[in-house]
N, C-alpha and C positions, 0 to 999 in steps of 0.2 A: 666679649660679651656679644656682637652679631655673629659671631662664628658657633658661640657656644648654641645661640638661637636656630639658627642654621640646623647645626649638628642634632637638637629638638628635634625640629620639624621633619628634616629626613628619615631619622627613628619611627617616627607616630607614625609616618605615611605608611613603613616600611612594614609596621605591624596592624597595621590594618590590612595591609593586602595578604600577609599572610593569615591573620585572624580569616580575612576572604573565603581562602584557598583552603581553611580545614574547617570549610562546613558539613556541620554530620548530625545525628541526634543530639539532640538537646541532653545533655545529665543530667539523671535520675526517669528519664520521662521512660513513658510504656515500650518495653521490648518487641520489637516486632516480630510477630512470630509467623507471617504469612508464606507460602512457600511464591515462588516468582509463577506467573504463570501464563499460560500458551496462550499467542494472537494468532500467530498464522505460520503457515511453512509453504515450501517452493521446491516441490512438488505439495500441494495439499496434503491433508491427510484425511486416508481414505479416496484416495485419486485412482482414478482404473488408466491404461492403455501408458502409461508412464516408460518414454524414451526408453531402450536399452541401451544407450550411448550418454546417458547424460552423467554429466560431471562433476556438477554439486549439488546438496541440496542442504536449502534453508531455512531454521526455524527460530522464528522472533520469541519475545517473552517482553514482557509487558516492566522488566525491570535488568537492572545490570545483574548478568548471570557468574557461573564458573564451573566446569567438569575438575570433579573430584572423586579419585580411586575409577576412574575410563578405566583402566581391563579389569577390575575386577566386580565393577558394578553391571558394565552394559552388554548386553546379551543379542547379536542378531539372527535374525533366520531369513534365509538359510544364509552360514557362512559366507565372508566373503577371503578367497584365494588368496590377496593380498589386501592388507590391511588399508582402510578406509583413514585418509587426514583430515583427524576433529579437532577443532579447534573452536572456544577460544580452552586453552588449558593451564595458562597461567595468569594472563591478562582479564579481567572484564569486562565482556559486553554486552550488546542488549540478542545477541544474532549467535546461534549456533552454526555453524559449516560444517556440513560433512564433506569431503571432497574424493571423491572414486575415484581409483586408481584401477579398474576393471570396467567388463560391460556389466549390467545385468544379463540375469538368463531371462529368457522369454517368456508370457505365461505364468507369472509367479508372483508370490505374494510373499512383499517383504514388509519383517516388522522389528522394530527399533524398540527393545525395551532397557531403560536408560538406569532401571535402580535408583537410587536414591546418589546419584552422581550429579546432578540438575540442582545446584543450590544459588540461594542467592547471595551477592559478595557481602550485602553488610551483617547478614547473622548466622549467614550457611543453614539456611530452612531448604530442607531436600523437597524436590516436588517430586513425590514418591511414585514409583510402577511406571512414569510415563512413558505411554507406548505411541508408539510414530508408525503409522504402518500406508502401506499403499500396494497399488499391480502394476506388473507391465502386460497384463491380460485383461480383458473386459470383464472380470468381477473378480472382488475382493474372496478370498478361499474361508468360509466360517466355519469348519470343523475344528474339533477340540480334543483334548485328551489332558485329564485332569485327575488328582489322587492325593497321596499322601505318600511320601519315601520316610521309612527309620529304619533304626541299627539292627540288622538279624541278632545280634550279640552286644552291645556296648549298652551301657542306661543311659548316658544323654546324649541329648537329640544330636545328631553330628550338622556340620557346618557348612557350609562353602556348595551346598549341595546342586548339578548339573541334571539335566533331567533331558535325555537326547533319542529323535527318532533317526534312523536310517533308509533308507528306502531299499527295500528290498527286493530289488528285479536281477537279472539277469548279471549284474559285474559284479551282486554282494557276496561277501566273504565274510567268515568272521574276523579275518587278521583286520579287515577298514575300519572297524572298532576301535583298533591298535594303532593306526594309523593316520587317518583323517576324525576333521570333528565332526558332529552331528552335521544332520541337513535341515532339521527341525533342532529346534534347543531352548531350554528355558532355565532361571534363575529360581530354588526352592525360597520359599520363604525359612524365619525363624524357626517355625513350626512346622516345617518339610512340606507343608502345601505347597502345590504347582496348580500353573495351568501355560497349556501350549495349548496357543491359539493362533489363528487364521491358517490352518491346514491345509491340504488339498489333499481329495479320497487317495488311498490308494494300500500298498503295503509297505510294513512298517516295521522294523528289528528298537526295541523300546529299550533305554539302559538306560542307569543313573550313575553317578560319579561323585567322590567327594572330592571336587576340584581345591589340592594344598599343592601343587606345585603351580595351582592361577596360570594353565596354558589354555584352557578351554578342551584337551584333548586327555583323555582315559590314559594315566601312568601306571600298566602293567604292575604291579606287587609294590606300589607305593602308595595306590590310592585305595578307601573302601567302594564297594564296587556291587550294579544291581542290575538282573537284566530278566525281560521274560521269555521265556522258552521258545513259545511260538508263534512265529509273525504275527501285529496284530495287521489285520483288514479293515482300514478303517473308511464307517460309511456313514458314522452318526456317532455326536457326541457319545464320547469312551469318559469311563474311571479304573482306571489303573493305581493301585500302591503296590509300590516295593517295598524290599529291606535287603540292607547295604550288608555285603557282607568285608572278609577282610581277604582279597586274592591271594593265595598262599604261591609265592615266587618259586619259579622253577629254583632246585635243590643247587646249591653247591657249598664249596668250602671258602669261606673268605678268609682266614686267617688261621695260625696257628700259630703258640707262643708260650714259653714258661711263665708261671703264676707263681711259684711257689718253689722246697723245697719238696720233690716227690707227688706233683703237681703241674699238668699242660693240658692247655684247655685248647680244644678245637670248636671256632666260631664256623656256622653254617649257615645256612638260608635255608628254608623249607622244609626243613625236615631236622630231627635230631633223634628221636626216639626209634627209629627203625634205621640206624647206621653203626654199622661194624669198623672196630676201630682192632687195624692186626698188627703190632710190630712187627717190623723186618731189619730190623738193627741189631736187638736182641731180645732174649726171651725172658719177658718181666715173668715173677713165679708169684708178686704179691699184686698182681695189677686189678685194678679197679675204678670198671668205669659208670659214671654216673652220667642222667640225663633226664631232663625234662619236657614233656609238649610244650610247655609255655614258654619256652626258655629257648634262646638259639644259641646254646653251646654242650658243649661235650667236654667231660671234666674226667681226665686221666690221671689215677690216683697211683701212687707206689711207695715199698717202704727203701728209701734210698741204701740201709745199711744194711738192705737183706742183696734188691737188686744194685748194687754199686755203679756208678758212671766213673770210669776211670780216666785220670785227668784234670784238669781245670773247666774244660769245659769240652764238649762231645756234641755233635750232631746226630739227629735219632730222625730214624722216616719210619713212616705209619702207611698204610692201607689203608684207606676210608673208601666201603662201600654201600650206596644205597642202592638198590633196589639193580638195576642192568649199571650205573655208573661206577665208575673205578677212580679215586683219585692217590695219586702219590705224594703226601708231603713228608716236610722237614722240621724240626724243630731245635735250633741249637741250644741243648742243655748246657748248664753251668752247674760249675762247684763253689762259683765267685760268690753267687748269691746270698743275701743277709740272711742266714735262718732265723725264723720266727717260733715263737714257743705257743705252745697250746693253747686256744681262748675255750674259757666255757662261761655262756651267758644267760642268765635266766630270759625264758622268751615269755616272761609274764607282765604284762603290763593293767596297772594296779592290782586290786587285791585277788583273791584265786576264787574263783567258783569251786564249793564244795564237789559238784559232782565231776565235775572237768581232772583230770589228768594236770599233773605239775611239768613242764616242758624244760630241757633246757637245750642250747641248741653249742654244740663244738665248730671250731675253726675250719677241721675237715672229718669225712667220714668217717665214725667211731667202725675199731673193728672188734675189740670186747671191753668188758664190764664186769670190774671185780665187785660185789654189793659189798664184800668183805668191809673193806674201805672206805666205805658210805654210813652214814647215821644221820635219819630224821625223829629230832625230838618233839615231843610237844608236855610244856612243865617241866623239862627233864628226866621224862619220860620218855624211852625208842621206844619207836614205831616199828614195828613188822611192814616191810613199805616189795615190791619189785620194782626193777627199772630196767628197761628193757629198748632195743633199737626200734626206730619207725620203721614201719616196711616198704617206705615209699622216699621218705627224704633220711637217710643214714648218717646225716647229721644232726640230727635229732635224738635224745633221750626221752623220754617217758616215764616218769615217777607215779608211780599208781600206793596209793596209802589212806586208811583210813580221815579223812576230814570233817569238821565242823564248823556251823558257822559261828563268825567272831570267835576264828578260836588264831595262836599263832605258834606258826612251826619252825624249824632251824632246822637248816640241811648241814651237816659236815660233807664233804669229800676232800681226802686225805689225799696225797699223794701216789700216785700210779693207780690209783682208782680209775683210770679212763685210760682206752690206748688208742691213737686213730690209724688209719691204715698207712702213713707215713711213719709210723712207729714212736711219735710221738705222744707224749703222758703228761699227766697234769697240775697243777702247783695246787698249793690246797684251797680249798674255798667252803668259805660258811657264807650262809645266805639266811636271812630272817623272812618267813614270807606269811601275810597277813589274809586269815580267811576271809574273804566278805560276809555280811549278817544278810538277812532277807530285805532289810533297807536299800541295800546295793544291786539288785540286780530283780528281773523280770523274766515270765516265760513266756514262750510263744508254741501255740499250737497251730499247725496249717492240714488242712482237709482237703486231698483235689476231686473234684469232681471233675470227671474226663480225664482222668489219670494216662498219662502213654501205655500204651500196649506193646513198646520195647524197654530195654533199660535203659534210665534215667537218672543224671543226675540233678538232684533239687542245694540249690546252694544260696547259703546267705551271706551278704556282703554287707557294712558300713556305711552305710549315707554317708561318706567324706570324699575328701580330694582322692581320689585315684582307686576308691573303692575298695577297701581292704578288705579280706575275705576273713568269713567269722568262721564257718562252718560246712562241712561238704556233708551231704550224705548220699553215698550209691545205692538205688532204688533196685529194686524189680518190677518188671512189667506190672503192672495194674494197683501199685501199691499207692496208698491215699492216703496216709497218714503220719506225719512227723513232729518230734516234738525240738524246740529247742530250748533248751533250760537252762536258766544259769544266764540271759545274758544282760549287758551292762545298760541301763536307760540311755538309748538313744534312736535314732531313726535306721531303719532295716531296708534292704530290695532281695527280692528273691528273684531265682534265676532256674532254672530248667532244662537241662540241656538232653536231647534227646538222643541216644545210640544206634540211631535207625537203622545199619548194619550191621550191627551187635558184634565191631570187630573191638570193642574196650575201650574207644577215644572218641569225641563229639570232630566230626571233620564240617570243614569247612568250602564254602564254592570253587569250584572251579568255572570260570565263562570258556574257553577252549576246549572244556570237556562234557562243558553243558550241564555241568554239575550244579544242583543248588545245592544252597548248606543245611547238614541236618536242621530237623525242627530244633527252636529256642521257644520257651516264653520266660515272656517279663512280667513278675504281677505289675496291674496298672497303676499301683502306689505304692508309693512306702509307709512302713509299714511304725508308726512309733510307738515303740516299745517302755513302759513306765516300772518303773521303782516297788516290789509286791503286788503288782499285776500279772493276772495273766491272763493273755490273748487267746483267742481262739478265733481264727480265719478261715473262711470258705474260701478257695480258691477256684475257680471254673473256669479249666482249660480251655483253650481258644478264645477268649472274649477279649484279651488283653488288646488288641488293636481293631478297632471298630471303623465302618467306611467315614470317611471325612467329607462333611459341605462342602460344594469347589462354587465360583461362580463359571457360569457358562458363559461360552464367549459373545453368546444377542444379548445380553444382559450388559458388555461391556464395550461390544458396538454400541449397544442405545444411548451408553455414558457418552461414547465420544461423537455420537452425531450432536447431541445435546449441548456439547461441548463445544460442536462446532455450530450452533445456532445461536451460543451465546456470543461468539463471535463477531456473528452476524450479525447482531443485535445491536456490538459496541460500537459497530461502523457506522451503523448509520446514526 
């Protein structure tokens, strides 16, 4: 009995101690949404004449903090060659320590922007865009460059954008941008706006890039990039807007492989449409080469029954030529690869719009069509039609016949109606097509003001994941009226690509060649197409991107000084 009482007393004591050790916010209380408060720093924020040999910087806060995503959030200008040691990373403290591993530059203003890295320990409330600034000289540099970064080509606002300045002194050349971090650097906000503050007067190269690799350094060919052609001579607060483009990588052949019987693929970077492919091992009589500007592969097709490959396998050699660069590549071609049949699939999603051609996709480029083995019926009545291979995509067959709204059609394709260039032919295909009614689609008319004076493409995309292309129209200079008929009700986005050099392509930019991308215009808002509606929109070219207001550095300095005064008042 005494033992039981003694054990109960010990257990009760343990529970009390554990309960005391686990104190926290009472369950059901109001959630703390207040971010940590900055109290003081050593050296103090906005201090001048800071010792260049200082070893540690301390920042004190009014509650326990943690640093989250330090490498992704924090930007230091100018950057250090050796990364400082920053704590706390994994444990909570009231102070943030920055241990420097190299001397500071003389007469230089340093800016530490912590983004959303500083968060309170309990709730994770971030101290957003907290800036800590000091100078090793007699004053704080106060000039600023602000603006907005958008994409020159894509519809979505890019993320992880960094904006940088490089000093264009006698040591500068463009290759430095590919080798070193910018002298001044800032992280853009989600809407693309940025502020480079506390800058010294001087001449700078202005760049921006989408830091997907997250190393605060532009990775050529991997990340979107933007630059201002002429150096910025900074003597006053300046605003600069830039447009990111996909830097075209240097041309090279990355892979060569057999994909099927009569099908070899060459993977390339930098170009596909102006690459010459010449077989070296044998003379192919049925060879056909297909490539697309938007893809990174060149397809080499042939008919194995005509251009037979002897034996079980044979290594085929090809010469690929692009401008002044040539590559000899080899592909192991095997006859043992499992043979596949031709597939013929409808390219229609939903109901057929009467004004559109009916399209079918074939598994390989089509060589010939025998219309006598194809029938199209409406109510058991055969309809006249034409079937032709698409002029661009040879795997696409377009059927043109008289269509009415709210009607059903039957297409019968009998064996050997379609031959592809590898010698395969189709089995029987039977499809029922339903024509859409007026209640199934809407129409869109676009009128351009200030239409481009060079040839251009106007493109209509569905506002959805990956933005599928709905229609593309090649337009002559000055064309200003476009009809998009029979659109499924949805939201759509418009883009214009201008062929400024009239080479038949839209060309992206190239930093090392000092080339900006050819003009691109994106309609500022999605267009909602409704069923049974005829939309009529006027697009004033050149007004898609307007100047974005920004916060001058003087306002930020004022806010920082007010914060310092508040801290002094707390001390009293």
